[in-house]
C-alpha positions as YAML, in Angstrom:
chain: A
units: angstrom
residues:
- id: 1
  name: UNK
  ca: [-57.91, -54.84, -12.44]
- id: 2
  name: UNK
  ca: [-57.35, -54.85, -9.29]
- id: 3
  name: UNK
  ca: [-57.13, -51.31, -8.00]
- id: 4
  name: UNK
  ca: [-57.59, -48.14, -9.26]
- id: 5
  name: UNK
  ca: [-58.90, -46.98, -12.94]
- id: 6
  name: UNK
  ca: [-57.04, -46.54, -16.28]
- id: 7
  name: UNK
  ca: [-58.02, -46.65, -19.96]
- id: 8
  name: UNK
  ca: [-56.26, -49.17, -21.83]
- id: 9
  name: UNK
  ca: [-55.47, -49.49, -25.23]
- id: 10
  name: UNK
  ca: [-56.52, -52.04, -27.53]
- id: 11
  name: UNK
  ca: [-55.98, -51.05, -31.09]
- id: 12
  name: UNK
  ca: [-57.78, -48.28, -31.94]
- id: 13
  name: UNK
  ca: [-60.30, -49.19, -29.34]
- id: 14
  name: UNK
  ca: [-60.07, -47.65, -25.35]
- id: 15
  name: UNK
  ca: [-61.43, -49.22, -22.51]
- id: 16
  name: UNK
  ca: [-61.76, -48.18, -19.35]
- id: 17
  name: UNK
  ca: [-61.09, -49.95, -17.13]
- id: 18
  name: UNK
  ca: [-62.61, -50.90, -13.08]
- id: 19
  name: UNK
  ca: [-61.60, -53.62, -10.29]
- id: 20
  name: UNK
  ca: [-63.19, -56.46, -11.19]
- id: 21
  name: UNK
  ca: [-62.68, -55.66, -15.46]
- id: 22
  name: UNK
  ca: [-60.67, -58.27, -17.54]
- id: 23
  name: UNK
  ca: [-59.46, -58.57, -20.64]
- id: 24
  name: UNK
  ca: [-58.27, -60.71, -23.23]
- id: 25
  name: UNK
  ca: [-57.04, -60.39, -26.70]
- id: 26
  name: UNK
  ca: [-54.14, -60.69, -29.47]
- id: 27
  name: UNK
  ca: [-50.57, -59.14, -28.27]
- id: 28
  name: UNK
  ca: [-49.91, -58.68, -31.65]
- id: 29
  name: UNK
  ca: [-52.26, -56.20, -31.64]
- id: 30
  name: UNK
  ca: [-50.28, -52.74, -29.93]
- id: 31
  name: UNK
  ca: [-52.08, -51.99, -26.67]
- id: 32
  name: UNK
  ca: [-51.20, -50.80, -23.47]
- id: 33
  name: UNK
  ca: [-52.29, -47.91, -21.10]
- id: 34
  name: UNK
  ca: [-53.11, -44.47, -22.11]
- id: 35
  name: UNK
  ca: [-54.12, -42.77, -19.00]
- id: 36
  name: UNK
  ca: [-54.20, -43.06, -15.45]
- id: 37
  name: UNK
  ca: [-57.68, -42.32, -13.91]
- id: 38
  name: UNK
  ca: [-57.86, -43.04, -10.18]
- id: 39
  name: UNK
  ca: [-55.00, -44.23, -7.69]
- id: 40
  name: UNK
  ca: [-53.64, -46.34, -6.81]
- id: 41
  name: UNK
  ca: [-53.39, -48.08, -9.69]
- id: 42
  name: UNK
  ca: [-52.83, -52.38, -9.89]
- id: 43
  name: UNK
  ca: [-53.17, -54.88, -12.16]
- id: 44
  name: UNK
  ca: [-52.25, -58.57, -13.51]
- id: 45
  name: UNK
  ca: [-51.18, -59.33, -16.83]
- id: 46
  name: UNK
  ca: [-51.00, -62.82, -18.18]
- id: 47
  name: UNK
  ca: [-49.45, -63.95, -20.92]
- id: 48
  name: UNK
  ca: [-49.73, -67.20, -22.97]
- id: 49
  name: UNK
  ca: [-48.03, -68.88, -25.49]
- id: 50
  name: UNK
  ca: [-49.79, -71.20, -27.82]
- id: 51
  name: UNK
  ca: [-49.81, -75.13, -26.14]
- id: 52
  name: UNK
  ca: [-47.62, -77.01, -24.51]
- id: 53
  name: UNK
  ca: [-46.23, -79.92, -26.84]
- id: 54
  name: UNK
  ca: [-47.73, -84.02, -26.18]
- id: 55
  name: UNK
  ca: [-45.53, -86.24, -25.25]
- id: 56
  name: UNK
  ca: [-45.58, -88.19, -28.07]
- id: 57
  name: UNK
  ca: [-44.20, -84.56, -29.77]
- id: 58
  name: UNK
  ca: [-41.84, -84.18, -27.98]
- id: 59
  name: UNK
  ca: [-40.31, -87.72, -28.14]
- id: 60
  name: UNK
  ca: [-40.65, -87.55, -31.93]
- id: 61
  name: UNK
  ca: [-38.77, -84.74, -32.03]
- id: 62
  name: UNK
  ca: [-35.42, -83.90, -33.55]
- id: 63
  name: UNK
  ca: [-32.58, -84.02, -31.35]
- id: 64
  name: UNK
  ca: [-29.26, -81.69, -32.37]
...
């Protein structure tokens, strides 16, 4: 959370987020802002997908 204050929902829980707060969560669970408390609001959202394949995995992968 960079600026502002908001309630952020994750599954059945709600977290009040302030500047400097962070969350790490499973993106398969319903989540997102629930209530804006103070404006302006600014936050970062980063999505990560597993791991990158190693060179040997890439080289041994079948090619179409």
